[in-house]
All heavy atoms as an XYZ file, in Angstrom:
854
protein
N     -10.475     -4.393    -34.614
C      -9.323     -5.117    -34.211
C      -8.928     -6.052    -35.385
O      -9.768     -6.701    -35.950
C      -9.596     -6.036    -33.039
C      -9.935     -5.278    -31.800
S     -10.405     -6.432    -30.454
C      -8.756     -7.048    -30.033
N      -7.652     -5.981    -35.777
C      -7.187     -6.828    -36.827
C      -6.208     -7.858    -36.262
O      -5.211     -7.474    -35.609
C      -6.507     -5.991    -37.989
C      -7.549     -5.013    -38.521
C      -5.904     -6.885    -39.062
C      -6.986     -4.037    -39.493
N      -6.478     -9.111    -36.455
C      -5.682    -10.221    -35.884
C      -4.977    -11.000    -36.969
O      -5.625    -11.408    -37.909
C      -6.625    -11.115    -35.093
C      -5.960    -12.332    -34.475
C      -6.976    -13.184    -33.645
O      -8.246    -12.929    -33.741
O      -6.480    -14.027    -32.953
N      -3.701    -11.140    -36.906
C      -2.987    -12.002    -37.875
C      -2.923    -13.429    -37.340
O      -2.481    -13.672    -36.206
C      -1.533    -11.457    -37.996
N      -3.475    -14.348    -38.114
C      -3.559    -15.750    -37.694
C      -2.158    -16.298    -37.506
O      -1.291    -16.201    -38.380
C      -4.291    -16.585    -38.698
C      -4.481    -18.017    -38.313
C      -5.261    -18.390    -37.261
C      -3.803    -19.053    -38.937
C      -5.443    -19.612    -36.836
C      -3.981    -20.333    -38.595
C      -4.759    -20.661    -37.535
N      -1.853    -16.852    -36.273
C      -0.577    -17.387    -35.990
C       0.473    -16.307    -35.573
O       1.674    -16.544    -35.592
N       0.027    -15.143    -35.226
C       0.883    -14.011    -34.805
C       1.969    -14.446    -33.825
O       1.659    -15.081    -32.851
C       0.075    -12.900    -34.207
C       0.715    -11.558    -34.193
O       1.913    -11.484    -33.885
O       0.107    -10.520    -34.518
N       3.193    -14.093    -34.045
C       4.299    -14.451    -33.098
C       4.421    -13.409    -32.009
O       4.970    -13.693    -30.948
C       5.655    -14.489    -33.826
C       5.788    -15.624    -34.764
N       6.986    -16.131    -35.213
C       4.849    -16.515    -35.360
C       6.813    -17.127    -36.054
N       5.552    -17.396    -36.102
N       3.928    -12.198    -32.207
C       4.092    -11.149    -31.241
C       2.970    -10.944    -30.241
O       3.147    -10.538    -29.115
C       4.387     -9.805    -31.973
C       5.607     -9.831    -32.798
C       5.859     -8.555    -33.568
O       5.762     -7.461    -32.996
N       6.161     -8.639    -34.805
N       1.768    -11.262    -30.776
C       0.561    -11.150    -29.883
C      -0.197    -12.465    -30.075
O      -0.742    -12.787    -31.068
C      -0.381     -9.976    -30.280
C      -1.540     -9.956    -29.391
C       0.418     -8.664    -30.321
N      -0.247    -13.307    -29.001
C      -0.936    -14.594    -29.100
C      -2.340    -14.363    -29.464
O      -3.100    -13.546    -28.963
C      -0.812    -15.320    -27.706
N      -2.847    -15.201    -30.441
C      -4.179    -15.090    -30.922
C      -5.229    -15.253    -29.752
O      -6.244    -14.538    -29.701
C      -4.482    -16.169    -31.976
C      -3.832    -15.850    -33.326
O      -3.902    -16.733    -34.215
N      -3.300    -14.657    -33.575
N      -4.929    -16.155    -28.906
C      -5.838    -16.292    -27.726
C      -6.027    -14.997    -26.921
O      -7.098    -14.636    -26.495
C      -5.425    -17.470    -26.786
C      -6.495    -17.826    -25.848
C      -4.120    -17.159    -26.085
C      -6.261    -19.177    -25.122
N      -4.984    -14.195    -26.811
C      -4.996    -12.936    -26.078
C      -5.902    -11.871    -26.831
O      -6.705    -11.233    -26.218
C      -3.606    -12.342    -25.888
N      -5.752    -11.850    -28.182
C      -6.607    -10.955    -28.966
C      -8.083    -11.336    -28.842
O      -8.928    -10.449    -28.673
C      -6.116    -10.963    -30.452
O      -4.757    -10.621    -30.480
C      -6.964     -9.986    -31.248
N      -8.370    -12.596    -28.871
C      -9.783    -13.051    -28.818
C     -10.326    -12.860    -27.496
O     -11.524    -12.558    -27.310
C      -9.816    -14.541    -29.276
C      -9.469    -14.581    -30.818
C      -9.098    -15.935    -31.346
O      -9.548    -16.982    -30.715
O      -8.452    -16.020    -32.338
N      -9.535    -13.002    -26.373
C     -10.007    -12.697    -24.994
C     -10.362    -11.164    -24.926
O     -11.436    -10.786    -24.364
C      -8.953    -13.064    -23.920
C      -9.323    -12.422    -22.642
C      -8.933    -14.616    -23.790
N      -9.498    -10.380    -25.529
C      -9.772     -8.908    -25.506
C     -11.079     -8.626    -26.259
O     -11.912     -7.795    -25.762
C      -8.638     -8.130    -26.180
C      -8.843     -6.625    -26.237
C      -7.679     -5.896    -26.829
O      -6.787     -6.508    -27.407
O      -7.760     -4.620    -26.785
N     -11.292     -9.222    -27.453
C     -12.522     -9.031    -28.156
C     -13.746     -9.502    -27.358
O     -14.758     -8.813    -27.408
C     -12.447     -9.758    -29.544
N     -13.646    -10.644    -26.716
C     -14.777    -11.119    -25.867
C     -15.004    -10.148    -24.747
O     -16.212     -9.744    -24.413
C     -14.505    -12.497    -25.363
C     -14.832    -13.624    -26.285
C     -14.846    -14.963    -25.581
N     -13.553    -15.389    -25.081
C     -12.555    -15.888    -25.803
N     -12.724    -16.118    -27.074
N     -11.393    -16.211    -25.266
N     -13.998     -9.679    -24.056
C     -14.158     -8.727    -22.976
C     -14.852     -7.435    -23.421
O     -15.649     -6.864    -22.666
C     -12.767     -8.400    -22.342
O     -12.151     -9.588    -21.938
C     -12.844     -7.409    -21.262
N     -14.584     -6.975    -24.639
C     -15.096     -5.735    -25.154
C     -16.417     -5.931    -25.845
O     -17.110     -5.001    -26.244
C     -14.112     -5.068    -26.085
C     -12.817     -4.656    -25.404
S     -11.546     -4.073    -26.539
C     -12.291     -2.589    -27.084
N     -16.838     -7.234    -26.020
C     -18.104     -7.506    -26.702
C     -18.059     -7.225    -28.187
O     -19.107     -6.886    -28.744
N     -16.924     -7.366    -28.793
C     -16.731     -7.047    -30.170
C     -17.072     -8.300    -30.996
O     -16.544     -9.397    -30.728
C     -15.286     -6.595    -30.469
C     -15.102     -5.279    -29.777
C     -15.004     -6.494    -31.986
C     -13.690     -4.771    -29.885
N     -17.893     -8.236    -32.075
C     -18.191     -9.336    -32.900
C     -17.048     -9.717    -33.828
O     -16.193     -8.863    -34.078
C     -19.407     -8.957    -33.684
C     -19.311     -7.436    -33.735
C     -18.642     -7.011    -32.497
N     -17.033    -10.956    -34.363
C     -15.995    -11.364    -35.272
C     -16.557    -11.502    -36.715
O     -17.671    -11.950    -36.957
C     -15.376    -12.741    -34.868
C     -16.438    -13.902    -34.838
C     -14.219    -13.103    -35.683
N     -15.810    -11.055    -37.648
C     -16.272    -11.137    -39.077
C     -16.099    -12.600    -39.451
O     -15.171    -13.264    -39.199
C     -15.284    -10.279    -39.964
C     -15.644    -10.359    -41.402
C     -14.434    -10.023    -42.305
N     -14.704    -10.427    -43.660
C     -14.509    -11.647    -44.182
N     -14.006    -12.598    -43.465
N     -14.925    -11.887    -45.401
N     -17.187    -13.103    -40.087
C     -17.200    -14.435    -40.568
C     -17.416    -14.479    -42.050
O     -18.094    -13.665    -42.607
C     -18.385    -15.259    -39.908
C     -18.198    -15.460    -38.396
C     -17.075    -16.464    -38.088
O     -16.475    -17.149    -38.962
N     -16.721    -16.536    -36.793
N     -16.832    -15.421    -42.863
C     -15.980    -16.511    -42.261
C     -14.590    -15.912    -41.858
O     -13.974    -15.158    -42.644
C     -15.846    -17.494    -43.395
C     -15.988    -16.660    -44.608
C     -17.004    -15.546    -44.304
N     -14.180    -16.229    -40.672
C     -12.907    -15.730    -40.161
C     -11.704    -16.430    -40.733
O     -10.648    -15.884    -41.022
C     -12.858    -15.762    -38.658
N     -11.857    -17.760    -40.870
C     -10.772    -18.614    -41.354
C     -11.340    -19.675    -42.277
O     -12.560    -20.038    -42.112
C     -10.020    -19.335    -40.200
C      -9.143    -18.468    -39.316
C      -8.724    -19.275    -38.051
C      -7.896    -17.963    -40.046
N     -10.494    -20.204    -43.125
C     -10.957    -21.343    -43.958
C     -11.112    -22.574    -43.078
O     -10.485    -22.685    -41.992
C      -9.826    -21.624    -45.035
N     -12.039    -23.418    -43.461
C     -12.314    -24.666    -42.714
C     -11.042    -25.445    -42.504
O     -10.159    -25.609    -43.338
C     -13.330    -25.509    -43.515
N     -10.853    -25.856    -41.228
C      -9.714    -26.670    -40.863
C      -8.454    -25.891    -40.491
O      -7.469    -26.472    -40.029
N      -8.466    -24.562    -40.598
C      -7.227    -23.810    -40.275
C      -7.058    -23.701    -38.744
O      -5.891    -23.641    -38.298
C      -7.301    -22.387    -40.917
C      -6.933    -22.352    -42.300
C      -5.484    -22.639    -42.575
N      -4.598    -21.536    -42.299
C      -3.358    -21.594    -41.862
N      -2.803    -22.806    -41.624
N      -2.629    -20.494    -41.609
N      -8.091    -23.577    -38.001
C      -7.939    -23.430    -36.551
C      -7.888    -24.727    -35.836
O      -8.716    -25.625    -36.142
C      -9.121    -22.596    -35.994
O      -9.034    -22.495    -34.550
N      -6.948    -24.893    -34.848
C      -6.908    -26.154    -34.081
C      -7.924    -26.092    -32.949
O      -8.057    -27.125    -32.240
C      -5.439    -26.166    -33.586
C      -5.126    -24.706    -33.438
C      -5.839    -24.038    -34.558
N      -8.610    -25.048    -32.760
C      -9.531    -24.935    -31.628
C     -10.784    -25.786    -31.846
O     -11.247    -25.910    -32.914
C     -10.005    -23.489    -31.448
C      -8.847    -22.491    -31.114
O      -7.837    -22.975    -30.571
O      -8.995    -21.306    -31.354
N     -11.246    -26.360    -30.764
C     -12.462    -27.123    -30.733
C     -13.642    -26.329    -31.222
O     -14.478    -26.661    -32.086
C     -12.790    -27.814    -29.361
C     -14.096    -28.402    -29.368
C     -11.691    -28.762    -28.966
N     -13.725    -25.110    -30.687
C     -14.750    -24.132    -31.075
C     -14.044    -22.805    -31.420
O     -13.856    -21.931    -30.579
C     -15.736    -23.899    -29.957
O     -16.327    -25.165    -29.537
C     -16.879    -23.003    -30.412
N     -13.648    -22.569    -32.710
C     -12.953    -21.400    -33.036
C     -13.838    -20.178    -32.692
O     -15.056    -20.186    -32.920
C     -12.794    -21.558    -34.602
C     -12.779    -23.015    -34.862
C     -13.806    -23.552    -33.847
N     -13.180    -19.138    -32.166
C     -13.833    -17.923    -31.874
C     -14.961    -18.076    -30.820
O     -15.917    -17.374    -30.826
C     -14.251    -17.116    -33.121
C     -13.104    -16.988    -34.067
C     -12.971    -17.783    -35.111
C     -12.178    -16.045    -33.809
C     -11.924    -17.636    -36.031
C     -11.084    -15.872    -34.649
C     -10.968    -16.739    -35.830
N     -14.746    -19.024    -29.899
C     -15.759    -19.313    -28.875
C     -16.114    -17.964    -28.154
O     -15.293    -17.188    -27.835
C     -15.098    -20.265    -27.826
C     -16.004    -20.461    -26.678
C     -17.002    -21.338    -26.530
C     -15.895    -19.723    -25.381
N     -17.584    -21.244    -25.288
C     -16.985    -20.258    -24.569
C     -15.137    -18.741    -24.947
C     -17.168    -19.786    -23.305
C     -15.355    -18.268    -23.633
C     -16.315    -18.773    -22.825
N     -17.391    -17.830    -27.922
C     -17.910    -16.662    -27.219
C     -18.016    -15.387    -28.008
O     -18.392    -14.397    -27.442
N     -17.611    -15.403    -29.270
C     -17.706    -14.167    -30.127
C     -18.850    -14.337    -31.077
O     -18.913    -15.253    -31.834
C     -16.362    -13.999    -30.905
C     -15.124    -13.670    -30.047
C     -13.934    -13.688    -30.919
C     -15.276    -12.316    -29.357
N     -19.763    -13.359    -31.023
C     -20.892    -13.363    -31.902
C     -20.358    -12.963    -33.316
O     -19.387    -12.180    -33.389
C     -21.871    -12.361    -31.512
N     -21.009    -13.388    -34.379
C     -20.598    -12.969    -35.699
C     -21.154    -11.531    -35.960
O     -22.103    -11.164    -35.286
C     -21.291    -13.907    -36.626
C     -22.489    -14.506    -35.825
C     -22.038    -14.441    -34.385
N     -20.430    -10.781    -36.819
C     -20.931     -9.513    -37.168
C     -22.322     -9.743    -37.846
O     -22.430    -10.570    -38.732
C     -19.963     -8.828    -38.224
C     -20.581     -7.626    -38.790
C     -18.630     -8.547    -37.622
N     -23.347     -9.030    -37.357
C     -24.705     -9.314    -37.877
C     -25.018     -8.942    -39.315
O     -25.902     -9.418    -39.950
C     -25.618     -8.616    -36.869
C     -24.763     -7.516    -36.350
C     -23.345     -8.046    -36.345
N     -24.265     -7.941    -39.804
C     -24.472     -7.526    -41.189
C     -23.587     -6.288    -41.483
O     -22.982     -5.717    -40.632
N     -23.545     -5.927    -42.794
C     -22.715     -4.777    -43.198
C     -23.516     -3.785    -43.946
O     -24.508     -4.146    -44.598
C     -21.620     -5.411    -44.179
C     -20.712     -6.406    -43.470
C     -21.017     -7.762    -43.651
C     -19.749     -5.972    -42.623
C     -20.165     -8.679    -42.928
C     -18.942     -6.891    -41.970
C     -19.145     -8.198    -42.123
O     -18.368     -9.127    -41.453
N     -23.173     -2.492    -43.815
C     -22.092     -2.057    -42.985
C     -22.402     -2.222    -41.505
O     -23.600     -2.039    -41.112
C     -21.923     -0.555    -43.368
C     -23.320     -0.168    -43.899
C     -23.834     -1.421    -44.532
N     -21.384     -2.509    -40.695
C     -21.545     -2.669    -39.290
C     -21.088     -1.475    -38.485
O     -19.922     -1.052    -38.613
C     -20.715     -3.886    -38.790
C     -20.759     -4.117    -37.358
N     -21.811     -4.478    -36.641
C     -19.701     -3.967    -36.433
C     -21.484     -4.563    -35.275
N     -20.184     -4.221    -35.241
N     -21.999     -0.820    -37.801
C     -21.569      0.348    -37.007
C     -20.735     -0.030    -35.803
O     -21.171     -0.872    -34.980
C     -22.906      1.009    -36.574
C     -23.839     -0.108    -36.558
C     -23.390     -1.106    -37.568
N     -19.547      0.425    -35.672
C     -18.680      0.089    -34.571
C     -17.662     -0.927    -34.944
O     -17.352     -1.158    -36.115
N     -16.998     -1.440    -33.912
C     -15.798     -2.354    -34.052
C     -16.159     -3.738    -34.386
O     -17.279     -4.194    -34.107
C     -14.939     -2.249    -32.814
O     -14.532     -0.920    -32.588
N     -15.162     -4.462    -34.938
C     -15.305     -5.900    -35.188
C     -13.897     -6.482    -35.156
O     -12.912     -5.765    -35.333
C     -15.936     -6.130    -36.568
N     -13.839     -7.760    -34.847
C     -12.539     -8.510    -34.985
C     -12.426     -9.081    -36.349
O     -13.279     -9.768    -36.868
C     -12.518     -9.644    -33.908
C     -11.288    -10.585    -33.976
C     -10.017     -9.844    -33.724
C     -11.474    -11.663    -32.969
N     -11.264     -8.781    -37.002
C     -11.096     -9.169    -38.390
C      -9.823    -10.094    -38.341
O      -8.760     -9.667    -37.979
C     -10.818     -7.985    -39.304
C     -11.846     -6.932    -39.177
C     -10.671     -8.461    -40.778
C     -13.274     -7.302    -39.494
N     -10.021    -11.355    -38.696
C      -8.853    -12.301    -38.789
C      -8.236    -12.182    -40.193
O      -9.021    -12.217    -41.215
C      -9.376    -13.701    -38.496
C      -8.286    -14.806    -38.625
S      -6.858    -14.572    -37.521
C      -7.619    -15.368    -36.027
N      -6.976    -12.208    -40.279
C      -6.262    -12.181    -41.590
C      -5.253    -13.369    -41.579
O      -4.387    -13.490    -40.668
C      -5.511    -10.878    -41.756
C      -4.828    -10.848    -43.124
C      -6.472     -9.705    -41.612
N      -5.361    -14.177    -42.602
C      -4.504    -15.391    -42.720
C      -3.595    -15.199    -43.852
O      -3.961    -15.002    -44.981
C      -5.441    -16.597    -42.918
C      -4.708    -17.940    -42.813
O      -3.466    -17.979    -42.697
O      -5.375    -18.937    -42.885
N      -2.246    -15.405    -43.544
C      -1.269    -15.347    -44.611
C      -0.523    -16.655    -44.689
O       0.539    -16.723    -45.348
C      -0.212    -14.195    -44.304
O       0.410    -14.363    -43.104
N      -1.054    -17.688    -44.201
C      -0.535    -19.065    -44.379
C       0.453    -19.551    -43.256
O       0.987    -20.610    -43.379
N       0.678    -18.746    -42.251
C       1.525    -19.148    -41.151
C       0.899    -20.376    -40.452
O      -0.361    -20.470    -40.364
C       1.714    -18.028    -40.131
O       2.468    -16.932    -40.804
C       2.447    -18.423    -38.901
N       1.722    -21.385    -40.027
C       1.155    -22.488    -39.334
C       0.248    -22.003    -38.144
O       0.511    -20.935    -37.559
C       2.348    -23.270    -38.777
C       3.434    -22.944    -39.800
C       3.131    -21.507    -40.177
N      -0.714    -22.803    -37.775
C      -1.641    -22.494    -36.701
C      -0.890    -22.311    -35.367
O       0.138    -22.998    -35.091
C      -2.695    -23.561    -36.502
N      -1.356    -21.373    -34.500
C      -0.719    -21.167    -33.237
C      -1.096    -22.249    -32.207
O      -2.043    -23.040    -32.481
C      -1.347    -19.866    -32.759
C      -2.694    -19.830    -33.416
C      -2.535    -20.544    -34.751
N      -0.357    -22.357    -31.155
C      -0.702    -23.307    -30.130
C      -2.088    -22.935    -29.523
O      -2.353    -21.738    -29.437
C       0.379    -23.240    -29.119
C       1.142    -21.912    -29.379
C       0.873    -21.603    -30.783
N      -2.870    -23.881    -29.035
C      -4.158    -23.596    -28.484
C      -4.066    -23.113    -26.978
O      -4.950    -23.402    -26.205
C      -4.950    -24.882    -28.632
C      -3.899    -25.916    -28.537
C      -2.656    -25.312    -29.170
N      -3.013    -22.457    -26.655
C      -2.804    -21.952    -25.281
C      -2.358    -20.513    -25.351
O      -2.193    -19.944    -26.467
C      -1.686    -22.799    -24.600
O      -0.515    -22.617    -25.424
C      -2.085    -24.226    -24.469
N      -2.228    -19.816    -24.193
C      -1.839    -18.447    -24.184
C      -0.351    -18.369    -24.349
O       0.342    -17.813    -23.448
C      -2.245    -17.764    -22.931
C      -2.100    -16.309    -22.947
O      -1.890    -15.695    -24.034
N      -2.194    -15.604    -21.848
N       0.182    -18.888    -25.497
C       1.497    -18.796    -25.802
C       1.660    -18.231    -27.251
O       0.865    -18.504    -28.102
C       2.204    -20.144    -25.753
C       2.371    -20.839    -24.361
C       2.816    -22.242    -24.518
C       3.305    -20.013    -23.507
N       2.690    -17.438    -27.530
C       2.871    -16.973    -28.909
C       3.284    -18.088    -29.830
O       3.971    -19.064    -29.389
C       3.925    -15.875    -28.799
C       4.711    -16.201    -27.557
C       3.723    -16.906    -26.612
N       2.955    -17.974    -31.090
C       3.380    -18.978    -32.045
C       4.864    -18.770    -32.407
O       5.334    -17.617    -32.332
C       2.508    -18.696    -33.317
C       2.604    -19.853    -34.328
O       3.123    -20.905    -34.060
N       2.065    -19.617    -35.467
N       5.493    -19.764    -32.714
C       6.936    -19.681    -33.103
C       7.138    -20.421    -34.431
O       8.278    -20.444    -34.969
C       7.879    -20.277    -32.036
C       7.824    -19.481    -30.717
C       8.474    -18.124    -30.953
N       8.496    -17.366    -29.744
C       7.834    -16.185    -29.530
N       7.168    -15.641    -30.479
N       7.908    -15.583    -28.339
N       6.093    -21.025    -34.972
C       6.205    -21.781    -36.304
C       6.095    -20.852    -37.437
O       5.323    -19.905    -37.454
C       5.160    -22.875    -36.272
N       6.863    -21.141    -38.476
C       6.747    -20.390    -39.736
C       7.171    -18.944    -39.586
O       7.807    -18.519    -38.574
N       6.799    -18.161    -40.576
C       7.112    -16.715    -40.613
C       6.131    -15.961    -39.738
O       4.973    -16.257    -39.701
C       7.017    -16.225    -41.976
C       7.499    -14.784    -42.203
C       7.441    -14.364    -43.661
O       6.808    -15.056    -44.502
N       8.091    -13.251    -43.971
N       6.652    -14.951    -38.982
C       5.819    -14.081    -38.152
C       4.856    -13.275    -39.026
O       5.297    -12.396    -39.775
C       6.690    -13.163    -37.286
C       5.866    -12.273    -36.350
O       4.606    -12.456    -36.241
O       6.484    -11.422    -35.737
N       3.565    -13.506    -38.947
C       2.602    -12.744    -39.764
C       2.172    -11.409    -39.202
O       1.177    -10.818    -39.754
C       1.428    -13.695    -39.860
C       1.357    -14.346    -38.558
C       2.874    -14.554    -38.157
N       2.688    -10.961    -38.098
C       2.278     -9.796    -37.402
C       1.948     -8.635    -38.298
O       0.927     -7.971    -38.169
C       3.224     -9.367    -36.334
C       2.819     -8.284    -35.427
N       1.890     -8.424    -34.387
C       3.130     -6.927    -35.456
C       1.627     -7.258    -33.835
N       2.358     -6.362    -34.438
N       2.804     -8.294    -39.262
C       2.656     -7.148    -40.068
C       2.005     -7.469    -41.436
O       1.768     -6.550    -42.274
C       3.982     -6.448    -40.321
O       4.848     -7.309    -40.994
N       1.667     -8.757    -41.674
C       1.112     -9.135    -42.959
C      -0.185     -8.453    -43.334
O      -0.479     -8.218    -44.516
C       1.016    -10.647    -43.100
C       2.326    -11.356    -43.087
N       2.386    -12.681    -43.007
C       3.626    -10.845    -43.143
C       3.707    -13.048    -43.028
N       4.426    -11.946    -43.091
N      -1.143     -8.264    -42.363
C      -2.401     -7.638    -42.735
C      -2.221     -6.288    -43.543
O      -3.029     -6.058    -44.449
C      -3.130     -7.432    -41.417
C      -2.605     -8.534    -40.544
C      -1.186     -8.653    -40.929
N      -1.213     -5.584    -43.292
C      -1.027     -4.354    -44.073
C      -0.712     -4.576    -45.487
O      -0.769     -3.638    -46.290
C      -0.015     -3.427    -43.321
C       1.392     -3.899    -43.443
C       2.304     -3.003    -42.703
N       2.134     -3.185    -41.237
C       3.035     -2.921    -40.325
N       4.181     -2.428    -40.707
N       2.730     -3.146    -39.071
N      -0.339     -5.837    -45.877
C      -0.090     -6.178    -47.255
C      -1.317     -6.474    -48.066
O      -1.217     -6.732    -49.244
C       0.856     -7.361    -47.345
C       2.233     -7.079    -46.655
O       2.652     -5.950    -46.675
N       2.813     -8.112    -46.162
N      -2.471     -6.441    -47.394
C      -3.732     -6.821    -48.057
C      -4.481     -5.549    -48.477
O      -4.835     -4.788    -47.636
C      -4.648     -7.612    -47.105
O      -5.890     -7.737    -47.582
N      -4.689     -5.404    -49.802
C      -5.489     -4.241    -50.275
C      -6.885     -4.263    -49.649
O      -7.459     -3.214    -49.324
C      -5.572     -4.413    -51.791
C      -4.367     -5.220    -52.156
C      -4.131     -6.175    -50.948
N      -7.513     -5.436    -49.396
C      -8.817     -5.532    -48.796
C      -8.772     -5.034    -47.407
O      -9.728     -4.307    -46.951
C      -9.304     -6.942    -48.881
N      -7.819     -5.319    -46.651
C      -7.710     -4.856    -45.261
C      -7.465     -3.342    -45.221
O      -7.968     -2.654    -44.369
C      -6.681     -5.681    -44.447
C      -7.089     -7.146    -44.364
C      -6.436     -5.082    -43.109
C      -8.405     -7.373    -43.695
N      -6.565     -2.881    -46.114
C      -6.363     -1.400    -46.152
C      -7.615     -0.689    -46.469
O      -7.919      0.322    -45.845
C      -5.246     -1.118    -47.208
C      -3.874     -1.519    -46.659
C      -2.738     -0.881    -47.509
N      -2.840     -1.167    -48.931
C      -2.222     -2.142    -49.579
N      -1.393     -2.933    -48.884
N      -2.342     -2.294    -50.845
N      -8.420     -1.184    -47.434
C      -9.677     -0.550    -47.778
C     -10.686     -0.621    -46.601
O     -11.413      0.344    -46.353
C     -10.316     -1.203    -49.029
N     -10.763     -1.746    -45.970
C     -11.660     -1.915    -44.794
C     -11.263     -0.934    -43.675
O     -12.089     -0.240    -43.105
C     -11.596     -3.311    -44.230
C     -12.580     -3.656    -43.190
S     -12.394     -5.352    -42.540
C     -12.584     -6.386    -43.942
N      -9.966     -0.770    -43.410
C      -9.445      0.166    -42.369
C      -9.745      1.559    -42.781
O     -10.203      2.311    -41.934
C      -7.972     -0.097    -42.185
O      -7.721     -1.486    -41.825
C      -7.400      0.822    -41.057
N      -9.480      1.962    -43.998
C      -9.721      3.311    -44.437
C     -11.152      3.674    -44.336
O     -11.567      4.759    -43.793
C      -9.281      3.477    -45.873
N     -12.111      2.757    -44.688
C     -13.500      2.975    -44.542
C     -13.903      3.149    -43.040
O     -14.675      4.065    -42.693
C     -14.323      1.838    -45.204
C     -15.804      2.134    -45.149
N     -16.472      2.866    -46.121
C     -16.755      1.789    -44.271
C     -17.756      2.944    -45.774
N     -17.915      2.291    -44.695
N     -13.410      2.221    -42.185
C     -13.758      2.362    -40.776
C     -13.229      3.699    -40.212
O     -13.981      4.382    -39.478
C     -13.110      1.244    -40.005
C     -13.264      1.262    -38.594
C     -14.513      0.899    -38.023
C     -12.339      1.731    -37.680
C     -14.780      0.929    -36.673
C     -12.608      1.833    -36.336
C     -13.835      1.465    -35.796
N     -12.011      4.102    -40.575
C     -11.520      5.342    -39.965
C     -12.256      6.608    -40.475
O     -12.434      7.531    -39.766
C     -10.020      5.543    -40.327
C      -9.095      4.534    -39.635
C      -7.694      4.670    -40.189
C      -9.124      4.644    -38.157
N     -12.842      6.494    -41.695
C     -13.600      7.594    -42.219
C     -15.072      7.595    -41.757
O     -15.647      8.729    -41.644
C     -13.580      7.527    -43.752
N     -15.617      6.441    -41.410
C     -17.057      6.398    -41.130
C     -17.413      5.817    -39.799
O     -18.603      5.958    -39.363
C     -17.777      5.557    -42.231
O     -17.361      4.253    -42.086
C     -17.496      6.121    -43.610
N     -16.526      5.032    -39.173
C     -16.791      4.260    -37.957
C     -17.613      3.004    -38.267
O     -18.123      2.328    -37.360
N     -17.632      2.668    -39.552
C     -18.375      1.424    -39.971
C     -17.431      0.302    -40.546
O     -16.416      0.718    -41.181
C     -19.395      1.647    -41.135
C     -20.435      2.628    -40.790
C     -21.302      2.821    -41.982
O     -20.823      2.847    -43.108
O     -22.518      3.139    -41.804
N     -17.670     -0.857    -40.165
C     -16.898     -2.045    -40.792
C     -17.687     -2.490    -42.011
O     -18.871     -2.723    -41.937
C     -16.695     -3.157    -39.787
C     -16.016     -4.356    -40.435
C     -15.936     -2.738    -38.557
N     -17.007     -2.601    -43.167
C     -17.569     -3.223    -44.298
C     -16.779     -4.455    -44.694
O     -15.629     -4.559    -44.283
C     -17.532     -2.174    -45.539
C     -16.163     -1.700    -45.851
C     -18.488     -1.040    -45.290
C     -16.009     -0.894    -47.109
N     -17.385     -5.322    -45.415
C     -16.744     -6.579    -45.815
C     -16.010     -6.402    -47.163
O     -16.660     -6.521    -48.170
C     -17.745     -7.702    -45.848
C     -17.017     -9.040    -46.070
O     -15.806     -9.139    -46.188
O     -17.732    -10.087    -46.195
N     -14.728     -6.113    -47.091
C     -13.949     -5.985    -48.373
C     -13.325     -7.286    -48.773
O     -12.554     -7.260    -49.758
C     -12.868     -4.845    -48.199
O     -12.109     -5.204    -47.041
C     -13.577     -3.542    -47.992
N     -13.601     -8.376    -48.090
C     -13.030     -9.640    -48.383
C     -13.953    -10.555    -49.145
O     -13.729    -11.833    -49.270
C     -12.505    -10.372    -47.064
S     -11.173     -9.458    -46.332
N     -15.001    -10.012    -49.731
C     -15.928    -10.744    -50.632
C     -16.493    -11.991    -49.989
O     -16.603    -12.988    -50.675
C     -15.205    -11.061    -51.946
N     -16.892    -11.902    -48.726
C     -17.596    -13.004    -48.011
C     -16.731    -14.272    -47.948
O     -17.295    -15.335    -47.764
C     -18.943    -13.280    -48.633
N     -15.451    -14.203    -48.041
C     -14.485    -15.297    -47.854
C     -13.492    -14.932    -46.792
O     -13.379    -13.713    -46.453
C     -13.801    -15.731    -49.162
C     -14.843    -16.216    -50.252
C     -12.963    -14.631    -49.706
N     -12.690    -15.845    -46.263
C     -11.756    -15.419    -45.181
C     -10.797    -14.374    -45.796
O     -10.348    -14.514    -46.940
C     -11.043    -16.737    -44.902
C     -12.037    -17.780    -45.150
C     -12.808    -17.357    -46.358
N     -10.479    -13.392    -44.983
C      -9.489    -12.383    -45.346
C      -8.079    -12.974    -45.396
O      -7.720    -13.676    -44.428
C      -9.562    -11.173    -44.439
S     -11.052    -10.305    -44.422
N      -7.289    -12.684    -46.424
C      -5.953    -13.182    -46.541
C      -4.970    -11.952    -46.836
O      -5.428    -10.930    -47.259
C      -5.907    -14.200    -47.661
O      -6.264    -13.621    -48.866
C      -6.704    -15.445    -47.327
N      -3.742    -12.287    -46.590
C      -2.657    -11.322    -46.977
C      -1.462    -12.094    -47.436
O      -1.326    -13.326    -47.150
C      -2.300    -10.509    -45.758
N      -0.614    -11.422    -48.120
C       0.655    -12.067    -48.554
C       1.723    -11.737    -47.566
O       1.777    -10.602    -46.973
C       1.078    -11.586    -49.936
O       1.192    -10.142    -49.939
C       0.053    -11.995    -51.012
N       2.640    -12.687    -47.392
C       3.816    -12.436    -46.411
C       4.698    -11.330    -47.029
O       4.706    -11.087    -48.259
C       4.589    -13.772    -46.412
C       3.588    -14.777    -46.817
C       2.651    -14.090    -47.807
N       5.451    -10.729    -46.186
C       6.514     -9.839    -46.578
C       6.058     -8.515    -47.064
O       6.604     -7.663    -47.516
């Protein structure tokens, strides 16, 4: 699962509820320190235990859009980052590897994954 931080089309809280429901771990570090307004960011989501990781994972991608509201409402601040993850060579490489092998690898060099707008 690839989540765009501050997505205007799919509320981040909804994506994270789906990941918790499915028992999918989250890639860490998911966001830079201070980016999330949540008291406990990614509450209830275990971190990916190691790489390569067999199976699915939640991957957060930050392109600089303002933080979403901490409720089940879509973000309306800044530019809609919904399609920004596809602008990231690291996310494209991660996705290609997953589709070929069923494994998640960390192509973001152990730092939060980012993408450029537009």
